[in-house]
BAZABA-48474 format. One record per residue (C-alpha): residue number from 0; residue in three letters; x, y, z. Coordinates in steps of 0.5 Angstrom, whole numbers, plus 500, padded with zeros to 3 digits. Layout:
<sites>
{site NUM,'ala',{X,Y,Z}}
...
</sites>
This chain:
<sites>
{site 0,'met',{650,438,523}}
{site 1,'ile',{653,432,527}}
{site 2,'arg',{648,428,524}}
{site 3,'arg',{649,430,517}}
{site 4,'phe',{656,429,518}}
{site 5,'leu',{655,422,521}}
{site 6,'leu',{650,420,515}}
{site 7,'ala',{655,422,510}}
{site 8,'ser',{661,418,513}}
{site 9,'leu',{656,412,513}}
{site 10,'leu',{655,413,506}}
{site 11,'leu',{662,414,504}}
{site 12,'ala',{664,408,508}}
{site 13,'thr',{658,404,505}}
{site 14,'ala',{660,406,498}}
{site 15,'ala',{668,405,499}}
{site 16,'ala',{667,397,498}}
{site 17,'gly',{667,397,490}}
{site 18,'gln',{671,403,489}}
{site 19,'ser',{678,404,486}}
{site 20,'phe',{683,408,490}}
{site 21,'arg',{682,416,489}}
{site 22,'asp',{677,415,483}}
{site 23,'ala',{674,421,486}}
{site 24,'asn',{668,421,481}}
{site 25,'cys',{667,414,481}}
{site 26,'asp',{668,413,473}}
{site 27,'gly',{672,407,474}}
{site 28,'ala',{679,410,472}}
{site 29,'val',{684,415,476}}
{site 30,'thr',{685,421,472}}
{site 31,'glu',{686,429,472}}
{site 32,'ala',{678,429,472}}
{site 33,'asp',{678,426,479}}
{site 34,'arg',{683,431,482}}
{site 35,'ala',{677,436,480}}
{site 36,'ala',{672,432,483}}
{site 37,'val',{676,432,490}}
{site 38,'ala',{676,440,489}}
{site 39,'gly',{669,440,487}}
{site 40,'ala',{667,436,493}}
{site 41,'leu',{670,441,498}}
{site 42,'phe',{665,446,496}}
{site 43,'ala',{659,442,494}}
{site 44,'ala',{653,444,498}}
{site 45,'thr',{651,436,499}}
{site 46,'ala',{655,431,501}}
{site 47,'ala',{659,427,496}}
{site 48,'thr',{656,421,494}}
{site 49,'cys',{663,417,491}}
{site 50,'ala',{667,414,497}}
{site 51,'ala',{673,415,493}}
{site 52,'ala',{673,422,494}}
{site 53,'asp',{675,421,501}}
{site 54,'val',{682,420,498}}
{site 55,'asn',{686,420,505}}
{site 56,'arg',{681,415,508}}
{site 57,'asp',{680,420,514}}
{site 58,'gly',{672,419,514}}
{site 59,'gly',{671,426,512}}
{site 60,'arg',{672,431,506}}
{site 61,'gly',{677,437,506}}
{site 62,'ala',{683,440,504}}
{site 63,'ala',{687,434,506}}
{site 64,'asp',{684,430,501}}
{site 65,'leu',{686,434,495}}
{site 66,'val',{693,434,498}}
{site 67,'ala',{693,427,499}}
{site 68,'phe',{691,426,491}}
{site 69,'gly',{697,430,489}}
{site 70,'leu',{702,426,492}}
{site 71,'gly',{704,421,487}}
{site 72,'pro',{711,418,486}}
{site 73,'arg',{717,423,488}}
{site 74,'val',{723,423,483}}
{site 75,'ser',{728,422,487}}
{site 76,'phe',{734,423,482}}
{site 77,'ile',{735,426,475}}
{site 78,'gly',{741,427,472}}
{site 79,'leu',{747,424,468}}
{site 80,'ala',{752,419,469}}
{site 81,'ser',{758,416,465}}
{site 82,'pro',{757,410,460}}
{site 83,'asp',{760,406,465}}
{site 84,'gly',{755,408,470}}
{site 85,'gln',{759,413,475}}
{site 86,'pro',{754,419,477}}
{site 87,'ala',{756,426,474}}
{site 88,'pro',{756,432,479}}
{site 89,'pro',{752,438,477}}
{site 90,'leu',{755,444,475}}
{site 91,'gly',{751,448,480}}
{site 92,'thr',{743,449,482}}
{site 93,'leu',{738,454,479}}
{site 94,'pro',{735,458,485}}
{site 95,'asp',{729,454,484}}
{site 96,'gly',{733,448,486}}
{site 97,'val',{733,445,478}}
{site 98,'pro',{740,442,477}}
{site 99,'val',{744,444,471}}
{site 100,'tyr',{749,439,468}}
{site 101,'tyr',{754,441,463}}
{site 102,'arg',{757,436,457}}
{site 103,'ser',{762,438,451}}
{site 104,'ala',{758,433,447}}
{site 105,'gly',{751,432,446}}
{site 106,'phe',{751,424,447}}
{site 107,'gly',{756,419,450}}
{site 108,'phe',{753,419,457}}
{site 109,'leu',{747,416,461}}
{site 110,'leu',{740,420,462}}
{site 111,'val',{738,417,469}}
{site 112,'val',{731,418,473}}
{site 113,'glu',{730,415,479}}
{site 114,'ala',{723,415,483}}
{site 115,'ala',{721,414,491}}
{site 116,'pro',{714,411,493}}
{site 117,'pro',{709,416,494}}
{site 118,'pro',{707,416,502}}
{site 119,'ser',{701,412,500}}
{site 120,'gly',{705,406,499}}
{site 121,'ala',{702,405,492}}
{site 122,'ala',{707,401,487}}
{site 123,'ile',{711,406,482}}
{site 124,'gly',{709,405,475}}
{site 125,'val',{714,402,471}}
{site 126,'thr',{711,402,464}}
{site 127,'thr',{715,406,459}}
{site 128,'phe',{710,406,453}}
{site 129,'asp',{703,406,452}}
{site 130,'ser',{701,410,445}}
{site 131,'leu',{695,410,441}}
{site 132,'ala',{694,414,435}}
{site 133,'gly',{688,419,436}}
{site 134,'asp',{688,418,444}}
{site 135,'pro',{692,423,448}}
{site 136,'thr',{690,420,454}}
{site 137,'arg',{694,414,453}}
{site 138,'arg',{701,415,456}}
{site 139,'pro',{706,411,460}}
{site 140,'asp',{707,411,467}}
{site 141,'phe',{714,414,466}}
{site 142,'gln',{713,421,463}}
{site 143,'ile',{718,425,460}}
{site 144,'leu',{719,431,456}}
{site 145,'leu',{724,436,453}}
{site 146,'asp',{723,443,451}}
{site 147,'arg',{728,442,445}}
{site 148,'gly',{728,437,440}}
{site 149,'val',{734,432,440}}
{site 150,'gly',{737,428,434}}
{site 151,'asp',{733,430,428}}
{site 152,'gly',{727,431,432}}
{site 153,'ser',{723,426,428}}
{site 154,'arg',{716,426,430}}
{site 155,'ala',{715,418,429}}
{site 156,'val',{713,415,435}}
{site 157,'cys',{719,411,438}}
{site 158,'asp',{723,410,432}}
{site 159,'glu',{731,410,431}}
{site 160,'phe',{731,417,430}}
{site 161,'gly',{730,424,434}}
{site 162,'val',{725,426,439}}
{site 163,'pro',{721,433,438}}
{site 164,'gly',{721,438,444}}
{site 165,'val',{715,441,447}}
{site 166,'ala',{715,448,448}}
{site 167,'gly',{714,450,456}}
{site 168,'leu',{714,443,458}}
{site 169,'asp',{707,443,458}}
{site 170,'phe',{704,436,460}}
{site 171,'ala',{697,438,456}}
{site 172,'ala',{692,433,454}}
{site 173,'thr',{694,433,447}}
{site 174,'gln',{696,428,442}}
{site 175,'ser',{703,431,440}}
{site 176,'val',{705,432,447}}
{site 177,'ala',{702,424,448}}
{site 178,'asp',{707,422,442}}
{site 179,'ser',{713,426,445}}
{site 180,'ile',{712,423,452}}
{site 181,'asn',{712,416,448}}
{site 182,'asp',{717,417,443}}
{site 183,'leu',{722,419,449}}
{site 184,'ala',{720,414,454}}
{site 185,'cys',{720,408,450}}
{site 186,'arg',{728,409,449}}
{site 187,'phe',{729,408,457}}
{site 188,'asp',{730,401,460}}
{site 189,'val',{727,401,467}}
{site 190,'thr',{729,396,473}}
{site 191,'thr',{726,396,480}}
{site 192,'arg',{732,392,483}}
{site 193,'arg',{739,395,486}}
{site 194,'asn',{743,390,482}}
{site 195,'ala',{740,391,475}}
{site 196,'thr',{741,399,475}}
{site 197,'cys',{745,402,470}}
{site 198,'thr',{749,406,475}}
{site 199,'gln',{754,404,480}}
{site 200,'asp',{756,407,487}}
{site 201,'ala',{763,409,490}}
{site 202,'phe',{765,402,491}}
{site 203,'gly',{764,400,484}}
{site 204,'gln',{757,396,486}}
{site 205,'leu',{751,397,482}}
{site 206,'asn',{746,401,486}}
{site 207,'phe',{741,407,485}}
{site 208,'val',{744,414,486}}
{site 209,'ala',{739,416,491}}
{site 210,'ala',{738,412,497}}
{site 211,'gly',{730,412,497}}
{site 212,'ser',{730,410,490}}
{site 213,'arg',{726,404,488}}
{site 214,'ala',{725,405,481}}
{site 215,'gln',{731,407,476}}
{site 216,'phe',{729,409,468}}
{site 217,'cys',{736,409,464}}
{site 218,'leu',{737,412,457}}
{site 219,'pro',{744,411,454}}
{site 220,'val',{744,418,449}}
{site 221,'thr',{747,416,443}}
{site 222,'ser',{749,420,437}}
{site 223,'ser',{742,419,433}}
{site 224,'met',{739,423,439}}
{site 225,'ala',{744,428,441}}
{site 226,'phe',{742,434,445}}
{site 227,'pro',{743,440,441}}
{site 228,'thr',{748,446,443}}
{site 229,'gly',{746,450,448}}
{site 230,'glu',{741,449,454}}
{site 231,'thr',{735,444,454}}
{site 232,'arg',{731,443,460}}
{site 233,'ile',{728,436,461}}
{site 234,'ala',{722,435,466}}
{site 235,'val',{719,428,469}}
{site 236,'gln',{713,426,472}}
{site 237,'ile',{712,419,474}}
{site 238,'arg',{705,415,476}}
{site 239,'asp',{704,410,481}}
{site 240,'gln',{700,404,479}}
{site 241,'ser',{693,407,482}}
{site 242,'gly',{694,412,477}}
{site 243,'leu',{696,418,481}}
{site 244,'leu',{702,422,478}}
{site 245,'gly',{707,425,482}}
{site 246,'pro',{710,432,482}}
{site 247,'val',{714,434,476}}
{site 248,'arg',{722,435,477}}
{site 249,'ala',{726,438,472}}
{site 250,'met',{734,439,470}}
{site 251,'val',{738,443,465}}
{site 252,'leu',{743,440,460}}
{site 253,'gln',{748,445,457}}
{site 254,'ile',{752,443,451}}
{site 255,'gly',{758,447,449}}
{site 256,'ser',{765,446,447}}
{site 257,'gly',{771,446,451}}
{site 258,'pro',{771,444,459}}
{site 259,'pro',{766,446,463}}
{site 260,'pro',{765,453,465}}
{site 261,'gly',{767,455,473}}
{site 262,'thr',{759,457,473}}
{site 263,'phe',{753,456,469}}
{site 264,'thr',{752,464,469}}
{site 265,'pro',{758,467,464}}
{site 266,'leu',{762,473,467}}
{site 267,'pro',{764,478,463}}
{site 268,'pro',{768,483,467}}
{site 269,'thr',{774,482,464}}
{site 270,'pro',{774,488,459}}
{site 271,'thr',{773,493,465}}
{site 272,'arg',{780,491,468}}
{site 273,'thr',{783,493,462}}
{site 274,'ala',{780,500,462}}
{site 275,'thr',{782,501,469}}
{site 276,'ala',{789,500,467}}
{site 277,'thr',{788,505,461}}
{site 278,'thr',{786,510,466}}
{site 279,'thr',{792,512,469}}
{site 280,'pro',{796,516,464}}
{site 281,'thr',{799,523,466}}
{site 282,'pro',{793,527,470}}
{site 283,'thr',{796,524,476}}
{site 284,'ala',{803,526,474}}
{site 285,'ser',{801,533,474}}
{site 286,'thr',{797,533,481}}
{site 287,'thr',{804,530,484}}
{site 288,'arg',{807,536,482}}
{site 289,'thr',{804,540,487}}
{site 290,'ala',{806,535,492}}
{site 291,'ser',{814,537,490}}
{site 292,'asn',{813,544,492}}
{site 293,'thr',{814,542,499}}
{site 294,'pro',{822,542,499}}
{site 295,'thr',{821,536,504}}
{site 296,'val',{825,532,501}}
{site 297,'thr',{832,535,500}}
{site 298,'pro',{835,528,500}}
{site 299,'thr',{830,526,494}}
{site 300,'arg',{835,531,490}}
{site 301,'thr',{840,525,491}}
{site 302,'val',{835,521,488}}
{site 303,'thr',{833,526,482}}
{site 304,'arg',{840,526,480}}
{site 305,'ser',{837,525,473}}
{site 306,'ala',{834,530,469}}
{site 307,'thr',{831,523,467}}
{site 308,'pro',{825,525,471}}
{site 309,'thr',{822,528,465}}
{site 310,'arg',{822,522,462}}
{site 311,'thr',{819,518,468}}
{site 312,'asp',{813,522,467}}
{site 313,'thr',{811,518,461}}
{site 314,'pro',{810,512,465}}
{site 315,'pro',{804,511,470}}
{site 316,'pro',{803,515,477}}
{site 317,'pro',{807,512,483}}
{site 318,'pro',{814,513,480}}
{site 319,'thr',{812,520,477}}
{site 320,'ala',{811,523,484}}
{site 321,'thr',{818,522,486}}
{site 322,'ala',{820,524,479}}
{site 323,'thr',{817,531,480}}
{site 324,'arg',{820,532,486}}
{site 325,'ser',{826,533,483}}
{site 326,'asn',{824,537,478}}
{site 327,'thr',{823,543,482}}
{site 328,'pro',{830,543,486}}
{site 329,'thr',{833,543,479}}
{site 330,'pro',{833,551,479}}
{site 331,'ser',{836,551,486}}
{site 332,'arg',{842,547,484}}
{site 333,'thr',{845,551,478}}
{site 334,'gly',{852,548,480}}
{site 335,'thr',{849,541,479}}
{site 336,'ala',{847,544,472}}
{site 337,'thr',{854,543,469}}
{site 338,'gln',{853,536,471}}
{site 339,'thr',{847,535,467}}
{site 340,'pro',{850,534,460}}
{site 341,'pro',{853,527,462}}
{site 342,'pro',{846,525,465}}
{site 343,'thr',{842,527,459}}
{site 344,'ala',{847,522,455}}
{site 345,'thr',{845,517,460}}
{site 346,'gly',{838,519,459}}
{site 347,'thr',{838,517,452}}
{site 348,'arg',{841,510,454}}
{site 349,'thr',{836,510,460}}
{site 350,'gly',{831,509,454}}
{site 351,'thr',{832,501,456}}
{site 352,'pro',{836,500,462}}
{site 353,'thr',{832,506,466}}
{site 354,'arg',{833,501,472}}
{site 355,'thr',{840,500,472}}
{site 356,'ala',{842,508,472}}
{site 357,'arg',{838,509,478}}
{site 358,'gly',{840,505,484}}
{site 359,'pro',{836,508,489}}
{site 360,'thr',{830,510,485}}
{site 361,'val',{830,503,482}}
{site 362,'thr',{825,502,488}}
{site 363,'ala',{820,507,486}}
{site 364,'thr',{821,507,478}}
{site 365,'ala',{821,499,478}}
{site 366,'ser',{815,498,482}}
{site 367,'gly',{811,503,478}}
{site 368,'thr',{813,499,471}}
{site 369,'pro',{812,492,473}}
{site 370,'thr',{805,494,476}}
{site 371,'val',{803,497,469}}
{site 372,'thr',{806,491,465}}
{site 373,'ala',{802,486,470}}
{site 374,'ser',{795,490,468}}
{site 375,'arg',{797,490,461}}
{site 376,'thr',{798,483,461}}
{site 377,'arg',{792,481,464}}
{site 378,'thr',{788,484,458}}
{site 379,'pro',{791,479,453}}
{site 380,'thr',{789,473,457}}
{site 381,'ala',{781,474,456}}
{site 382,'pro',{782,474,448}}
{site 383,'thr',{786,468,448}}
{site 384,'ala',{781,464,452}}
{site 385,'thr',{776,466,447}}
{site 386,'ala',{780,464,442}}
{site 387,'thr',{781,457,444}}
{site 388,'arg',{773,457,445}}
{site 389,'thr',{772,458,438}}
{site 390,'ala',{777,454,436}}
{site 391,'thr',{774,448,439}}
{site 392,'arg',{767,450,436}}
{site 393,'ala',{770,450,430}}
{site 394,'leu',{772,442,431}}
{site 395,'thr',{765,441,433}}
{site 396,'ala',{762,444,427}}
{site 397,'thr',{767,440,422}}
{site 398,'asn',{764,434,426}}
{site 399,'thr',{757,434,423}}
{site 400,'arg',{760,436,416}}
{site 401,'thr',{766,432,415}}
{site 402,'pro',{764,424,414}}
{site 403,'thr',{768,424,408}}
{site 404,'ser',{774,429,408}}
{site 405,'ala',{777,427,415}}
{site 406,'gly',{775,420,414}}
{site 407,'thr',{782,417,413}}
{site 408,'pro',{785,420,419}}
{site 409,'thr',{780,418,424}}
{site 410,'arg',{781,411,421}}
{site 411,'ser',{788,411,422}}
{site 412,'ala',{788,414,429}}
{site 413,'thr',{783,409,432}}
{site 414,'arg',{786,403,429}}
{site 415,'thr',{792,405,432}}
{site 416,'arg',{788,405,439}}
{site 417,'thr',{786,398,438}}
{site 418,'ala',{792,395,436}}
{site 419,'thr',{795,398,443}}
{site 420,'ala',{790,395,447}}
{site 421,'thr',{791,388,444}}
{site 422,'gly',{797,388,447}}
{site 423,'thr',{795,388,454}}
{site 424,'thr',{793,382,457}}
{site 425,'ala',{788,380,462}}
{site 426,'pro',{789,377,469}}
{site 427,'ser',{791,370,468}}
{site 428,'pro',{785,367,473}}
{site 429,'thr',{780,370,468}}
{site 430,'val',{783,367,462}}
{site 431,'thr',{783,360,465}}
{site 432,'arg',{775,361,466}}
{site 433,'thr',{774,362,459}}
{site 434,'arg',{778,357,456}}
{site 435,'thr',{774,352,459}}
{site 436,'ile',{767,355,456}}
{site 437,'thr',{770,357,449}}
{site 438,'pro',{768,353,443}}
{site 439,'thr',{773,352,437}}
{site 440,'pro',{771,356,431}}
{site 441,'arg',{768,352,425}}
{site 442,'ala',{772,351,419}}
{site 443,'thr',{770,355,413}}
{site 444,'pro',{772,352,407}}
{site 445,'asp',{772,356,400}}
{site 446,'ala',{771,362,404}}
{site 447,'ser',{772,367,398}}
{site 448,'gly',{767,372,400}}
{site 449,'pro',{768,378,404}}
{site 450,'gln',{774,379,409}}
{site 451,'ile',{772,382,416}}
{site 452,'leu',{777,387,417}}
{site 453,'phe',{775,389,424}}
{site 454,'phe',{770,386,429}}
{site 455,'gly',{770,390,436}}
{site 456,'leu',{766,394,441}}
{site 457,'thr',{764,401,441}}
{site 458,'arg',{762,405,448}}
{site 459,'ala',{755,408,448}}
{site 460,'asp',{758,415,446}}
{site 461,'asp',{761,411,439}}
{site 462,'met',{768,411,441}}
{site 463,'leu',{772,405,441}}
{site 464,'leu',{772,400,447}}
{site 465,'asp',{779,397,447}}
{site 466,'pro',{780,389,448}}
{site 467,'ala',{782,387,455}}
{site 468,'gly',{786,382,452}}
{site 469,'met',{787,376,448}}
{site 470,'gln',{784,369,448}}
{site 471,'gly',{789,365,443}}
{site 472,'asp',{787,369,437}}
{site 473,'ile',{780,372,440}}
{site 474,'pro',{780,379,443}}
{site 475,'val',{776,379,450}}
{site 476,'tyr',{772,385,451}}
{site 477,'arg',{770,387,458}}
{site 478,'pro',{765,393,458}}
{site 479,'ala',{762,395,465}}
{site 480,'phe',{755,393,464}}
{site 481,'gly',{752,388,459}}
{site 482,'phe',{749,393,455}}
{site 483,'ala',{750,400,453}}
{site 484,'phe',{755,399,447}}
{site 485,'ser',{755,397,440}}
{site 486,'leu',{758,391,436}}
{site 487,'val',{761,393,430}}
{site 488,'val',{763,389,424}}
{site 489,'glu',{767,392,418}}
{site 490,'ala',{768,388,411}}
{site 491,'arg',{771,389,404}}
{site 492,'pro',{771,384,398}}
{site 493,'gly',{774,377,399}}
{site 494,'ala',{777,373,394}}
{site 495,'ser',{771,373,389}}
{site 496,'gly',{772,380,388}}
{site 497,'ala',{764,381,389}}
{site 498,'ala',{762,387,393}}
{site 499,'val',{759,386,400}}
{site 500,'ala',{752,385,401}}
{site 501,'leu',{748,389,406}}
{site 502,'ser',{742,385,409}}
{site 503,'thr',{741,384,416}}
{site 504,'phe',{734,381,416}}
{site 505,'asn',{732,375,411}}
{site 506,'glu',{725,372,413}}
{site 507,'gly',{726,364,412}}
{site 508,'asp',{733,365,410}}
{site 509,'ala',{740,367,412}}
{site 510,'pro',{741,375,412}}
{site 511,'asp',{748,377,409}}
{site 512,'leu',{750,379,416}}
{site 513,'gln',{750,372,420}}
{site 514,'val',{752,373,427}}
{site 515,'gln',{750,369,433}}
{site 516,'val',{752,368,441}}
{site 517,'thr',{754,362,445}}
{site 518,'gln',{749,365,451}}
{site 519,'pro',{742,368,451}}
{site 520,'leu',{742,375,450}}
{site 521,'gly',{736,379,455}}
{site 522,'asp',{731,374,456}}
{site 523,'gly',{733,369,451}}
{site 524,'ser',{726,370,447}}
{site 525,'thr',{725,366,441}}
{site 526,'thr',{720,371,438}}
{site 527,'val',{724,373,432}}
{site 528,'cys',{726,381,431}}
{site 529,'asp',{722,383,437}}
{site 530,'asp',{726,389,438}}
{site 531,'ala',{721,395,438}}
{site 532,'pro',{716,397,444}}
{site 533,'pro',{711,394,446}}
{site 534,'leu',{715,387,444}}
{site 535,'leu',{722,388,447}}
{site 536,'gly',{726,381,447}}
{site 537,'gly',{732,378,447}}
{site 538,'val',{736,373,443}}
{site 539,'pro',{737,365,444}}
{site 540,'ala',{744,362,444}}
{site 541,'ile',{747,357,439}}
{site 542,'asn',{752,353,443}}
{site 543,'pro',{757,351,440}}
{site 544,'pro',{757,356,434}}
{site 545,'ser',{754,353,428}}
{site 546,'phe',{752,356,421}}
{site 547,'ala',{748,350,419}}
{site 548,'ala',{742,352,415}}
{site 549,'thr',{736,349,420}}
{site 550,'pro',{730,353,421}}
{site 551,'glu',{732,354,429}}
{site 552,'asn',{739,357,427}}
{site 553,'leu',{736,361,421}}
{site 554,'ala',{731,364,426}}
{site 555,'arg',{736,366,431}}
{site 556,'ile',{741,369,426}}
{site 557,'asn',{736,373,424}}
{site 558,'asp',{734,375,431}}
{site 559,'leu',{741,378,432}}
{site 560,'ala',{743,380,426}}
{site 561,'cys',{736,385,425}}
{site 562,'arg',{739,389,431}}
{site 563,'phe',{744,392,426}}
{site 564,'ile',{741,398,422}}
{site 565,'asp',{744,403,418}}
{site 566,'gly',{743,411,420}}
{site 567,'ser',{736,411,418}}
{site 568,'gly',{733,405,422}}
{site 569,'asn',{733,400,416}}
{site 570,'arg',{736,393,417}}
{site 571,'ile',{742,394,412}}
{site 572,'gly',{749,395,413}}
{site 573,'arg',{753,402,412}}
{site 574,'gln',{758,405,407}}
{site 575,'cys',{764,407,410}}
{site 576,'gly',{766,414,409}}
{site 577,'asp',{759,416,409}}
{site 578,'asn',{756,420,414}}
{site 579,'ser',{752,414,417}}
{site 580,'ala',{758,411,419}}
{site 581,'cys',{758,409,427}}
{site 582,'val',{765,409,430}}
{site 583,'leu',{767,416,432}}
{site 584,'gly',{774,418,431}}
{site 585,'thr',{779,422,436}}
{site 586,'asp',{778,428,431}}
{site 587,'gly',{771,428,432}}
{site 588,'thr',{769,425,425}}
{site 589,'phe',{765,418,424}}
{site 590,'gly',{768,413,419}}
{site 591,'cys',{770,406,419}}
{site 592,'val',{776,403,423}}
{site 593,'ala',{779,399,418}}
{site 594,'arg',{782,404,412}}
{site 595,'thr',{780,399,407}}
{site 596,'ala',{773,397,409}}
{site 597,'thr',{768,398,404}}
{site 598,'arg',{762,396,409}}
{site 599,'gln',{760,397,416}}
{site 600,'phe',{755,394,420}}
{site 601,'cys',{753,397,427}}
{site 602,'gly',{748,394,432}}
{site 603,'phe',{747,397,439}}
{site 604,'val',{746,393,445}}
{site 605,'ala',{740,396,449}}
{site 606,'gln',{738,393,456}}
{site 607,'ala',{733,388,453}}
{site 608,'leu',{739,385,449}}
{site 609,'ser',{743,385,455}}
{site 610,'phe',{749,380,455}}
{site 611,'arg',{750,375,461}}
{site 612,'pro',{755,374,466}}
{site 613,'gly',{761,370,464}}
{site 614,'asp',{764,369,457}}
{site 615,'thr',{759,370,451}}
{site 616,'leu',{763,368,444}}
{site 617,'val',{760,372,439}}
{site 618,'thr',{761,369,432}}
{site 619,'val',{760,373,425}}
{site 620,'arg',{761,372,418}}
{site 621,'val',{759,376,412}}
{site 622,'arg',{756,374,405}}
{site 623,'asp',{757,378,398}}
{site 624,'val',{752,380,393}}
{site 625,'arg',{754,373,389}}
{site 626,'gly',{752,369,395}}
{site 627,'asn',{760,367,397}}
{site 628,'leu',{761,367,404}}
{site 629,'gly',{767,370,408}}
{site 630,'pro',{771,367,413}}
{site 631,'ala',{768,368,420}}
{site 632,'lys',{771,372,426}}
{site 633,'gln',{770,372,433}}
{site 634,'leu',{770,376,440}}
{site 635,'ile',{769,374,447}}
{site 636,'val',{764,379,451}}
{site 637,'arg',{767,378,459}}
{site 638,'leu',{762,380,464}}
{site 639,'ser',{764,379,472}}
{site 640,'gln',{760,374,475}}
</sites>
């Protein structure tokens, strides 16, 4: 037996030289089949011939190899963060340890996943896209699924729209599951550097959320892929660079109108309390009469001076008790009966002022009456709460429905907000820094084309970001990060009277929207329009700003302008008042900021297009359908060094 074991060990050690780590069936790749091979090797009659079946490298085969095979990268954090990177606290945790998060809107936040290296020390895989039609094994290292679709649930892989859900969150080896994984994963930005994360710690520094994390995957959830109302479960598994998948980790996201509930299981017992209040009618009154048989309290007669007792019978229990005692004594006091008429008169009065008429008894009667009233007032409270909830729901409904009707209020509201913000001045040191690097805008003679009425930023949740101040007549914006916001341009016909033209890409010539930056964005890649996986690149700078029609300028203008798309992913502008408009107003509807604008151009800045530290001057102008160019407009994006 010992000889056979030593021989097996020798065979394994000899073969190990040319085998991949964990390639337990020696087919040259690490897949789920290798896990089965490890399990099969445990019960094989003869020694395993593939050295890599000894996963834990202890010179033998056993259950420890199967355990070691299952230990890929661990998901160290899965949760939400605000658009500025502040991690959100969960609403609670389910019995199986799954965190539950609550949001009142299905977009406008960051979905964050972090991973820690496996015990084997293998590097965490960081690919977020690997798709091939007809090959369900082609999947990225970062694998994430939803059990309900988001956005429009579009089945096109890695488009600008929604993502389909997978029932049961099953990572099965089917093409539809592989497509869903790639469709969602490709939208995540990934980093392995602490100072490049999308989240920040308690000190405002960029950092991982979990202490042991070595990789972060971050997704700004925009309105085009909003989560539906109700509960959506999210599951994630991550592969290491040797091909081993780690354990699955999940979270639940609840979307509902109104503030977060106290707990994620609603409590309906409020009605029961109302019932208890009603239970206290006359039964107790009749029982208490027996108590009054006892002549115990002759003093009570003084209290019962009222024939009012009979009236007191109608209110609830405690007072009735005292009242009934007085009923019995009444016969014994015939003399006092003569006095009964005045009290009876008072009785009629006592309908309202019962308390005043009865000095000593007040304690009993008064305490009775308030208690009842208190329990009654409790009953209305529950309905009022529900009423408020439904009201808010109604608002959300209008949200989707009301592009045209509520457009005007939205616009005026948002415009006011922008104006107010402009008043705030930025700190003087920063202003001086900008002055040195800000080039002067070019002159635009005969600019009879479209007039730009609004040029600014919106946050990841499509709400306006207010400028931090002004540099001369140029607004200065200070987003929390160099990405996860949108650039928005709104225009109307200029002096020529011609309609605003819509194209944002025109190969070999300038598009109708012409936009440029004085610092490179992302990696500054010179490839034009590399905005879809697997090619995700940045945009080179034009510094100082220039619209000269050189091949280099035209390429760079197209490279940035083509990132401005409409609500269907086309490289064109949007109609104002249309449901495709990209600015979310304070009334919950989408529209344009400027009331008289006719066209809107929206470009989302993802991490691949990230702005760099310092000041970046952004210059834009628009052309009309007759080819007339309008005057240019500028803003500065300022990020801390």
